[in-house]
N, C-alpha and C positions, 0 to 999 in steps of 0.2 A: 799375329798382329793383323789388324784391319785398318790400314791407312786410308782406305777409300771412304769409309763412313765416319760419322761422329760417334754413334754408339756401335761398337762392333756387332756384326750380324748375330753371332752366337750369344752375345750378352743381351741383345734386345729381346730375343726369343729363342727357346729351345725346340721350336717346332714350326711347321709351315702354318702361317696365319691365314685365316679365312678372308679377311678384307682389311682395309685401312682402319676401320673402327675397332678391330681387335688388337692391332699392333700399336695404334696411336697412344693409348695410356701407358703402355710398357716403355715406349720411347720417351715420353714426357717424364716418367718417373726416373729414367736413367740419365737424362740430360744434365742435371746438376753435377753429376759425377764426371761426365765426359766432355761437356762443352765448356772448356776452360782455355785460357790463353796459352799459346805455345811457350815452352821454356826457351830461354835464350841459348843460342848455339855457342858452344865453347870451343876455342881453338885447341886442336890436339897437341899434347905436350911434346910429341916426338916428330921431327920433320921427316919428310919422305926423302931418302938418300939418293934416289935416281932421278934423272931428267925425264920428264913426261913427254912422250912423243906427241907431236902436234897432229890433230885429227884431220884427215883428208876428207872433207865433207862431200866432195864430188864423187869419190869412190864409194863413200857410204851410201849416197843417194842412188848410185847405179846398182848397188848390191841389193836394194830393196826389191822383193818379189811382189810387185803390185800391178794392178790392172791400169795401164796407162791410157786406156780409152776413156776413163772417167775424166770429165772436164775439170780443169784447174779452178780452184776457188780463189777469188781475189778480194772479197768483201770483208774478210777478217784476217788478222795475222796470227801466226802461232807463237807460243812461248809464254814464259812467266810474266814478262812485262806487259805483253798484249792482254793477257788474262786479267792482270791487275787494272789495266786501263778500261777494259770492258766492264769489270765490276764497278769501278768508280763512276763510269758513265751511267750505268743502270741505277746506282744508288742516288746519284745527284739529279738525274734527268727523267727517269722513268718509274722509279719505285712508287712515288706518291699516287700515280694513276694506274698502277699494276692491276688492281682489282677490277677496274672498269674496262681496261684495254686488253687484258691478257688473252681473251678468247676471240679476239677479232683479228683474223689473218691479214686484214688490210692496214692494220696499225702496227707500228714498231713498238709494241708494248711489253715484249718479253726480254729476259736478261741476255740471251745468246751465250750463256755460260756453259751450256751442256758439252760442247766440244772440248773446252778446257778442262772441265771436270772429268770427262771420259779419259783424256790423255794424261791426267795427273798434273796439269800445268797450273792448277789452282785446286785447293781442297775445299770440300763442303764446309769443313770446320772454320776455315778462314772467312769464307763468304758469310756464314752465320754470325760469326763474331763481329764482323764489320757492320752487318745489317742491324744487329741488335742495338748498335750505338745510334742509329738514325731515328730521329723523331718525325715519324710519318703516321698517317692514319692506320689504325689497328687492322682494318680489313685487308689492306695491301700487305702490311708486314706479316701478319699471320698467314695470309694466303700463300705468300712466297715461301715462308718457312715450312709450311705444310708440304709443298712440292719438293723443296730442297732436302728435307729431312725425312718426313714420314713416308711420302710416296716413293722416294728414291730407295729408302731402306726396305720398304715393302717389296720392291722389285728384287732386291738382293735376297731377301728372305725367301721369296718364291723359288729363285734359281738355286739357292744354296741347299734348300731342303727338298727340292723336287728334281730328280735326275731327268725327268721327261719335260723339262720346262719349255722345250722347243718342239714338242710333239703332241699329237692328238691325245695320247694317253695321259698327258699332263693336265688336261682340262678337268674341271670338276665333274662328278658323275652325272649330275642333272644335265650339264651341257653336252656331254658325250651322248647321252640318251636321246636328247631332243634333236641333235644334229644327225644321229644315226637314223632316226625316224623320218627325216626329211632328205635323205641322200638321193632318193629317186625323183625328187621334185624337178619339174621342167625349168630350165634356165632360159630366160628370154635372150640373154647374150652370153656367149662363151668366147674368151680371148686367149691367145697364146701368150707365153712369156714375152716374146718379142713385141707383140702388140702392147702389152702392159708397159714394157720398158720404154718403148718409143712414144708413149702417151697417145695411142691410136684407138681409143674407145669412143663410144657414142656420147660420152659425158664430158663436156668441156671443163667442168669444175674438177673432175678427177684428173683429167689430162693436165690441167694447170698445176695441180698439186704435185703430180709426178714430175713435171718439168721444173718446178721450183726445187724439188729435191735433186734432180739431175744436175742442174746448172748452179745451184746455190749451196748444195751439200747440206741443206737443212730445211725440212718441211715444217710449217707451223703445227704446233701440237694438236690444235683442235682438228685440223684436217688430216692428221695422221690416223685418227679414229675412223673418219669417213672413208679415207683411202683404203684402209685394211678391210673394212666391212664390205666395201664394194668388190674387192678381190674375192671375198667369200661368195658374194652374189653372182659373180661372173666366171667362176671356175667350176670344174666338175665335182669337186669334193672338198671337205675341210682340210684334208691333208695337202692337196694341191694348193689351196689358198695359203696355208702356212708356208709352204715351200717357196712360193712366189714372193710373198710379202717379206719373208726373212731375207731371201736372196737380194731383192732390190734394196731393202733397208740397209743391209750390211755392205752392199756395194757402193751406195751413193751417199748415205748419211755420214757426216763427219763424226757423229756420236753413235754410229752403228756398232755392231758387235758388243752390245752393252745390255745389261740386265733390263734397263728401262725399255729398250727396243723390243726385246723378246716378250716382256710382260705386256707392253702396250699392244702388241699384235695378238697375244693370247687373250687379252681382255676383249679386243674387238671381234676376234673370230671365235673364241671358245669360252667366253663368259667368265674368265678368271677374275676374281675379286669383284664380281658383279652378281646380280640376282636374275632370276627368270622373269621375263616380260611376256606381253601378250603374244600368243603363238601366231606365226605367219609362215608362208611358204619359204623354203630354203633355209631360213634362219631358225625355224622352230621358235624356241623361247629366248634365243639370243637377242640382246638389245639391237634395235634397228635404227639406222640413221638415213635420212633422205635428203635429196637436193632441196626440196621445199623447206625442210628444217634449217638447212644452212642459209637459205635466202632470208629466213626470219631472223637469223643471228647477225649477219654481216652483209656487206655489199658484194655479192657474188660476182656481178658483172665487172666490177672494178678489179677484183682479184684475178679473174680470168684474163682480162685485158693486160694486166701487168705481167703475167707469167706466160702468156701465149703470144704476145706481140713480138 
C-alpha cells in the first residue's frame, strides 16, 4: 500500500524515470483510476472490551530523541485541523495568484502544506480533490497540481528505484563525469559546516535563506536551489556539499527527511532530473544559479532585510 501518493509509486512506473517529462504522461494516464473520493469510514461492528489508557503527552514528548537546540516554530500549528485550515486558506486566498507569486520569496504565495504532507496530517489526494473543485485560472491550478502530484511522485520514484539517492553515485553519469573533471578547480570561498549552519558566509542572500530555514523551519522553494548550489561552490567536493546540504536540510526543515528534500539537493548539486548546461569552473555542466539572477527575479534586499534583521 502507498498512502503517501495518489498513484502508488510502483504503479506509476516500474523503473527510475529520467525526468518529469517521462513520468508525467504515466501519472496522467493513471489518475482516473486512483484520484477518487475517499470511501466513507464504517464503524467497526465489535466494540473494544477494555478501557483505553489515557496518553501522557508530557512523557511522550520527553521520550523523543530530538535535537532540542533547533528553535521552536510558532508560525504554524501541527495536526489535521491545522492542515485543513492551511489548505482552505491557500484555496480561498492564494491559489488564484499562485502562478505569478510562487517563485517570489518575498510574497506569501505558496501553500505551506509540505510539513503537513510530510507528517501525514493531510494527504496529497485530499488536497488534489479539494483543488479540482475550485474555479480558478488554469495556469495556477495546473501549476500547483504539477508540483503536488508529478514532481512529488518523481521524487519518490527516484528514491524508490535508486539506493544511492543521497550519494554521489546516485547522480546521472554525465553529472558524475563533469563534477569529477572539475574536482581540482580552485574555490574562491571555502566554509566549514559551522559557518554554513550559522549563516556566516560572504553572501547575505545565502545567509538570509539559511536563517529563514533555521528560525522558520521552512525555506522558500526557489531559494532552496540557490542555497544548495552555493554549498557546492563553497565546499571542497560534491560529496561534502551533499553531506552539508542534507544535514542542514534534515535538521531544520519541517519537511526534512523527505524524498523531495533529497531530490531537490541532488538536482541542485548533481544534475538529477536536469540536463547538461554550459561548462564553468567547479560546476562543470551542472546548472548554475547566481546572485544577479536572483536579483532579476525578486526583491533580494527586501528578503535579506526580513530574514537577517
